[in-house]
C-alpha positions as a printed NumPy array, in Angstrom:
array([[ 35.493, 124.168,  87.036],
       [ 34.936, 127.783,  87.916],
       [ 34.999, 130.187,  84.997],
       [ 35.114, 133.381,  87.097],
       [ 37.782, 134.716,  89.434],
       [ 35.971, 136.832,  92.048],
       [ 38.155, 139.679,  93.336],
       [ 36.739, 141.666,  96.282],
       [ 38.223, 145.158,  96.563],
       [ 37.827, 147.599,  99.508],
       [ 35.874, 145.04 , 101.551],
       [ 38.141, 145.146, 104.617],
       [ 39.628, 148.619, 104.089],
       [ 40.834, 150.968, 101.405],
       [ 42.765, 149.24 ,  98.582],
       [ 42.315, 145.834, 100.288],
       [ 42.196, 142.859,  97.885],
       [ 40.449, 139.625,  98.809],
       [ 40.718, 136.752,  96.313],
       [ 41.283, 132.989,  96.299],
       [ 44.964, 132.023,  96.282],
       [ 44.587, 129.726,  93.285],
       [ 42.369, 129.303,  90.258],
       [ 42.018, 126.491,  87.733],
       [ 40.25 , 126.484,  84.377],
       [ 40.272, 124.678,  81.031],
       [ 39.446, 127.686,  78.853],
       [ 38.714, 131.4  ,  78.743],
       [ 37.491, 132.97 ,  81.96 ],
       [ 36.362, 136.241,  83.536],
       [ 37.819, 138.28 ,  86.361],
       [ 35.014, 139.908,  88.369],
       [ 36.294, 143.005,  90.189],
       [ 33.731, 143.608,  92.982],
       [ 34.207, 146.985,  94.649],
       [ 32.76 , 147.229,  98.17 ],
       [ 33.835, 150.826,  98.818],
       [ 34.985, 154.036,  97.123],
       [ 35.866, 154.164,  93.403],
       [ 39.219, 152.599,  92.644],
       [ 41.662, 151.723,  89.881],
       [ 42.768, 148.106,  89.598],
       [ 45.685, 146.866,  87.522],
       [ 45.691, 143.269,  86.21 ],
       [ 48.739, 141.501,  84.812],
       [ 49.426, 137.979,  83.527],
       [ 52.987, 136.774,  84.126],
       [ 55.174, 135.631,  81.234],
       [ 54.009, 132.002,  81.296],
       [ 50.3  , 132.926,  81.271],
       [ 50.662, 135.722,  78.733],
       [ 51.99 , 133.177,  76.21 ],
       [ 48.663, 131.322,  76.219],
       [ 46.15 , 133.958,  77.374],
       [ 45.463, 137.668,  76.945],
       [ 43.658, 140.517,  78.658],
       [ 41.906, 143.168,  76.589],
       [ 43.097, 145.916,  78.95 ],
       [ 45.178, 145.939,  82.102],
       [ 43.994, 149.072,  83.942],
       [ 40.374, 149.172,  85.101],
       [ 38.35 , 151.815,  86.889],
       [ 35.7  , 150.295,  89.166],
       [ 32.95 , 152.592,  90.403],
       [ 31.836, 152.582,  94.047],
       [ 29.726, 149.527,  94.931],
       [ 30.03 , 148.224,  91.377],
       [ 31.303, 145.097,  89.603],
       [ 33.577, 145.184,  86.558],
       [ 33.94 , 142.019,  84.464],
       [ 37.245, 141.597,  82.651],
       [ 37.46 , 138.772,  80.081],
       [ 40.625, 136.705,  79.773],
       [ 40.904, 134.883,  76.458],
       [ 42.823, 131.611,  76.508],
       [ 44.437, 130.769,  73.151],
       [ 46.331, 127.631,  74.093],
       [ 46.789, 125.223,  76.976],
       [ 48.183, 123.974,  79.29 ],
       [ 49.971, 126.661,  81.283],
       [ 50.658, 127.636,  84.884],
       [ 51.453, 131.081,  86.137],
       [ 50.396, 134.022,  88.263],
       [ 47.677, 136.612,  87.851],
       [ 48.797, 139.859,  89.492],
       [ 46.177, 142.234,  90.943],
       [ 47.259, 145.714,  92.074],
       [ 45.159, 148.51 ,  93.637],
       [ 45.971, 152.03 ,  94.767],
       [ 48.794, 152.374,  92.228],
       [ 50.867, 149.758,  94.039],
       [ 49.531, 150.256,  97.564],
       [ 48.232, 146.67 ,  97.604],
       [ 49.379, 143.722,  95.446],
       [ 48.053, 140.161,  95.387],
       [ 48.949, 137.139,  93.245],
       [ 46.643, 134.292,  92.197],
       [ 48.238, 130.994,  91.163],
       [ 46.509, 130.202,  87.875],
       [ 46.464, 126.799,  86.211],
       [ 45.089, 126.505,  82.679],
       [ 44.426, 122.848,  81.937],
       [ 44.19 , 121.057,  78.625],
       [ 40.531, 121.151,  77.51 ],
       [ 38.721, 117.87 ,  77.912],
       [ 38.455, 115.917,  74.717],
       [ 34.89 , 116.302,  73.53 ],
       [ 33.308, 113.764,  71.286],
       [ 32.807, 115.112,  67.776],
       [ 30.475, 112.295,  66.782],
       [ 26.752, 112.653,  66.384],
       [ 24.585, 110.058,  68.119],
       [ 22.478, 108.105,  65.638],
       [ 19.222, 106.458,  66.582],
       [ 18.72 , 102.831,  65.485],
       [ 15.502, 103.84 ,  63.712],
       [ 17.605, 105.464,  60.985],
       [ 18.943, 102.075,  59.913],
       [ 15.46 , 100.835,  58.995],
       [ 13.775, 101.67 ,  55.667],
       [ 11.333, 104.548,  55.811],
       [  7.854, 104.712,  54.281],
       [  7.317, 104.107,  50.565],
       [  5.743, 107.492,  49.751],
       [  7.919, 109.734,  47.581],
       [  9.575, 112.654,  49.305],
       [  9.514, 116.158,  47.921],
       [ 13.216, 117.011,  48.291],
       [ 12.627, 120.758,  47.827],
       [ 10.593, 121.009,  51.015],
       [ 11.809, 117.939,  52.904],
       [  8.272, 116.541,  53.215],
       [  5.993, 114.049,  51.523],
       [  4.329, 115.294,  48.332],
       [  0.721, 114.422,  47.787],
       [ -1.906, 115.07 ,  45.155],
       [ -3.786, 117.237,  47.665],
       [ -0.882, 119.751,  47.492],
       [ -1.683, 120.271,  43.807],
       [ -5.391, 120.644,  44.517],
       [ -4.672, 123.273,  47.173],
       [ -3.05 , 125.425,  44.481],
       [ -5.961, 125.11 ,  42.029],
       [ -7.815, 128.267,  43.242],
       [ -4.614, 130.256,  42.769],
       [ -4.224, 128.987,  39.202],
       [ -7.864, 129.806,  38.405],
       [ -7.48 , 133.31 ,  39.851],
       [ -4.356, 133.847,  37.74 ],
       [ -6.179, 132.756,  34.578],
       [ -9.06 , 135.117,  35.388],
       [ -6.591, 137.991,  35.83 ],
       [ -4.995, 137.112,  32.511],
       [ -8.326, 137.145,  30.7  ],
       [ -9.177, 140.54 ,  32.248],
       [ -5.831, 142.09 ,  31.26 ],
       [ -5.919, 140.751,  27.694],
       [ -9.573, 141.843,  27.356],
       [ -8.733, 145.341,  28.625],
       [ -5.812, 145.508,  26.195],
       [ -8.026, 144.692,  23.208],
       [-10.779, 146.976,  24.465],
       [ -8.558, 150.054,  24.643],
       [ -6.36 , 148.905,  21.766],
       [ -3.196, 149.736,  23.7  ],
       [  0.124, 147.993,  23.077],
       [  1.27 , 148.576,  26.659],
       [ -1.77 , 146.742,  28.039],
       [ -1.151, 143.834,  25.659],
       [  2.508, 143.728,  26.745],
       [  1.343, 143.677,  30.39 ],
       [ -0.949, 140.772,  29.562],
       [  1.961, 138.917,  28.02 ],
       [  4.067, 139.488,  31.176],
       [  1.198, 138.223,  33.363],
       [  0.831, 135.152,  31.143],
       [  4.544, 134.332,  31.413],
       [  4.443, 134.854,  35.193],
       [  1.397, 132.609,  35.427],
       [  3.14 , 129.912,  33.417],
       [  6.224, 130.028,  35.679],
       [  4.093, 130.014,  38.835],
       [  2.047, 127.072,  37.554],
       [  5.206, 125.143,  36.768],
       [  6.619, 125.597,  40.289],
       [  3.289, 124.954,  42.03 ],
       [  2.547, 121.711,  40.223],
       [  6.075, 120.377,  40.093]])
């Protein structure tokens, strides 16, 4: 179904409105005001029946020369039938569009499941934190990082003893705790 009502203004003369006589949708839609001539004001109005289930953000719209203005119509409920009123030139020209808002089609809320999901998967353990298989090679990949951390620890503790500074020793302690936490999470 069409989701846009195309309204041609000033195509066949000043204030002239050219639009389909009826429109049907099953949800929110847009009114496209296409101006083929001089700048113009257009007034849009939903009759009582339509305004109970749909709303316009604004009713008066200025459309520049040779420009298109898109006006959203939000549908809150369905079904409904009514008239969309389009006015140009402050009442010089008025046109009505029979509008039918249908009940939305019932969409399936189920998720298709492949038959392969019913069969047992491989026997390797799965690392649930990352959603992938854990292997011993993952631990070996982290070994250079652990060695580098130990080397940094030795350098910081050595510098702390060398300068006999409590702050440097405290820094070494913080690095050692950080290294312990990192090692725990990397080898877990």
